[in-house]
C-alpha positions in Angstrom: -3.4 -10.2 128.2 -5.6 -7.1 127.9 -4.8 -4.2 130.1 -7.5 -2.6 132.3 -8.1 0.4 129.9 -8.6 -1.8 126.9 -10.9 -4.1 128.8 -13.0 -1.2 130.0 -13.3 0.1 126.4 -14.5 -3.3 125.2 -17.0 -3.7 128.0 -18.2 -0.1 127.3 -18.9 -1.1 123.7 -20.7 -4.2 124.8 -22.8 -2.1 127.2 -24.0 0.2 124.4 -24.7 -2.8 122.1 -26.8 -4.3 124.9 -28.6 -0.9 125.5 -29.3 -0.6 121.8 -30.8 -4.1 121.6 -32.9 -3.3 124.6 -34.2 -0.1 123.1 -35.2 -2.0 120.0 -36.8 -4.7 122.1 -38.9 -2.1 123.9 -40.0 -0.7 120.5 -40.9 -4.2 119.2 -42.4 -5.1 122.6 -40.4 -8.4 122.6 -40.8 -9.9 126.0 -38.1 -12.4 125.5 -35.5 -9.9 124.4 -36.5 -7.5 127.2 -36.2 -10.3 129.7 -32.6 -11.1 128.5 -31.2 -7.6 127.9 -32.9 -5.3 130.4 -31.2 -6.8 133.5 -27.9 -6.7 131.6 -27.8 -2.9 131.6 -27.2 -2.5 135.4 -25.1 -5.7 135.4 -22.6 -4.2 132.9 -22.6 -0.9 134.8 -21.4 -2.9 137.8 -18.8 -4.6 135.7 -17.5 -1.2 134.4 -17.5 0.2 137.8 -15.5 -2.7 139.2 -13.0 -2.4 136.4 -12.4 1.3 137.0 -12.9 1.8 140.7 -10.3 1.1 143.4 -12.7 1.9 146.3 -15.6 -0.4 145.6 -18.4 1.8 147.0 -20.8 -0.8 148.5 -23.8 1.6 148.4 -23.3 2.1 144.6 -23.2 -1.6 144.1 -26.3 -2.1 146.2 -28.1 0.6 144.2 -27.2 -1.2 141.0 -28.3 -4.5 142.5 -31.7 -3.1 143.2 -31.8 -1.7 139.7 -31.4 -5.3 138.4 -34.2 -6.4 140.7 -36.4 -3.5 139.6 -35.8 -4.3 135.9 -36.7 -8.0 136.4 -39.8 -7.2 138.4 -41.1 -4.7 135.9 -41.1 -7.1 133.0 -44.1 -9.3 134.0 -47.4 -7.5 133.6 -48.8 -8.5 137.0 -50.0 -6.4 140.0 -47.8 -8.3 142.5 -44.6 -7.9 140.5 -45.4 -4.2 139.9 -45.9 -3.7 143.7 -42.6 -5.3 144.6 -40.9 -3.6 141.6 -42.0 -0.2 142.9 -40.6 -1.0 146.4 -37.3 -2.1 144.9 -37.2 1.0 142.7 -37.8 3.2 145.7 -35.0 1.5 147.6 -32.8 2.0 144.5 -33.5 5.7 144.4 -32.8 6.1 148.2 -29.5 4.3 147.7 -28.6 6.6 144.8 -29.2 9.6 147.2 -27.1 7.9 149.9 -24.3 7.4 147.4 -24.4 11.1 146.5 -24.3 12.1 150.1 -21.3 9.8 150.8 -19.1 10.9 147.9 -19.8 14.6 148.5 -17.5 15.4 151.4 -18.5 19.0 151.6 -22.3 19.2 151.3 -24.0 22.5 152.0 -27.7 21.9 152.9 -28.8 25.5 152.0 -27.9 25.2 148.3 -29.3 21.7 148.3 -32.6 23.0 149.6 -32.7 25.8 147.1 -31.8 23.5 144.2 -34.5 20.9 145.3 -37.4 23.2 145.8 -37.9 24.2 142.0 -38.1 20.5 141.0 -40.5 19.8 143.8 -42.7 22.6 142.6 -42.7 21.4 139.0 -43.3 17.7 139.8 -46.0 18.4 142.3 -47.8 20.9 140.0 -47.9 18.2 137.3 -49.0 15.7 139.9 -51.8 18.0 141.1 -53.0 18.8 137.6 -53.2 15.1 136.5 -56.7 13.8 137.1 -56.2 10.2 135.9 -53.9 9.2 138.8 -55.5 6.3 140.8 -55.8 6.9 144.5 -53.6 3.9 145.4 -50.7 5.5 143.4 -50.8 8.8 145.2 -48.3 7.9 148.0 -45.9 6.1 145.5 -45.8 9.1 143.2 -45.3 11.5 146.1 -42.3 9.5 147.3 -40.8 9.3 143.8 -41.3 13.0 143.2 -39.4 13.8 146.4 -36.6 11.4 145.6 -36.0 12.6 142.1 -36.2 16.2 143.2 -33.5 15.5 145.8 -31.2 13.9 143.2 -31.8 16.8 140.8 -31.4 19.4 143.5 -28.2 18.0 144.7 -26.7 17.8 141.2 -27.8 21.4 140.4 -26.5 22.8 143.7 -23.2 21.1 143.3 -22.8 22.4 139.8 -23.7 26.0 140.8 -21.2 25.9 143.7 -18.4 24.2 141.7 -18.8 23.7 137.9 -16.0 21.2 137.5 -15.9 18.0 135.5 -17.4 15.7 138.0 -20.3 18.0 138.8 -21.0 18.6 135.1 -21.3 14.8 134.7 -23.6 14.6 137.7 -25.8 17.4 136.3 -26.1 15.5 133.0 -27.0 12.3 134.7 -29.6 14.0 137.0 -31.1 15.8 133.9 -31.5 12.4 132.2 -33.1 11.0 135.3 -35.5 13.9 135.4 -36.4 13.5 131.8 -36.9 9.8 132.4 -39.4 10.6 135.2 -41.3 12.9 132.9 -41.4 10.4 130.0 -42.5 7.5 132.3 -45.2 9.8 133.8 -46.5 11.0 130.4 -46.4 7.4 129.0 -48.4 6.0 132.0 -51.1 8.7 132.4 -51.4 10.7 129.2 -50.8 8.4 126.2 -52.9 6.0 124.3 -51.5 2.4 123.8 -50.3 3.0 120.2 -48.2 6.0 121.3 -46.6 4.1 124.3 -44.6 2.1 121.7 -42.6 5.2 121.1 -42.1 6.4 124.6 -40.9 3.1 126.1 -37.8 2.9 123.9 -37.2 6.6 124.7 -37.4 5.8 128.4 -34.9 3.0 128.0 -32.5 5.3 126.1 -32.7 7.9 128.8 -32.3 5.2 131.5 -29.2 3.7 129.9 -27.4 7.0 129.4 -28.4 8.2 132.9 -26.9 5.2 134.6 -23.8 5.3 132.4 -23.1 9.0 133.2 -23.9 8.3 136.9 -21.3 5.5 137.0 -18.8 7.9 135.3 -19.5 10.5 137.9 -18.8 8.1 140.8 -15.5 7.0 139.2 -14.4 10.6 138.5 -15.4 11.7 142.0 -13.5 8.8 143.6 -10.3 9.6 141.6 -10.6 13.4 142.5 -11.1 12.5 146.2 -8.0 10.4 146.1 -6.0 13.4 144.8 
């Protein structure tokens, strides 16, 4: 019988195979492949987490569950699915922030504020300078800008206060999430259809690595807290 470490390595390889197929599917715009493989990315993150974690952080599992729901709802090109997908995605981001607050036992709000403000300035400057944003998207984008800025600000402040292994992993994950936000924003509001074919696989690449590094951060943090 396979031991836990070997099984984790096998599942990790399967995860990256799935992510690679999904990236190719996005490039080819294959709806069938996207429908099959896109939800599998957060599912395998859950499997990896359950294999490595002894604590079973419910908030993390809920965040991944809403990631699955988001991925499924974003596949059909309908206004109703997009609406519910955005709601699910917002809940997912809020849960990610809740996870970060829970696993960080000693959180100083002054560094968090100082780390968050620069990201807020950058995101809202781009938001203000973009003329093609529909009025009905204003509130959604404002919420998303605040949420991603909080995630990035928390990661940056943690790293500055203590640049250990876990905070380095979190900083990488947050950086990937920030890049993902930029890529999705540029793809949606600045690119012609023929160029979107290149940005969608890039977004999926960033998404896959961001979630993988985030899961690694949670596992490393849980182990360090136990010690």
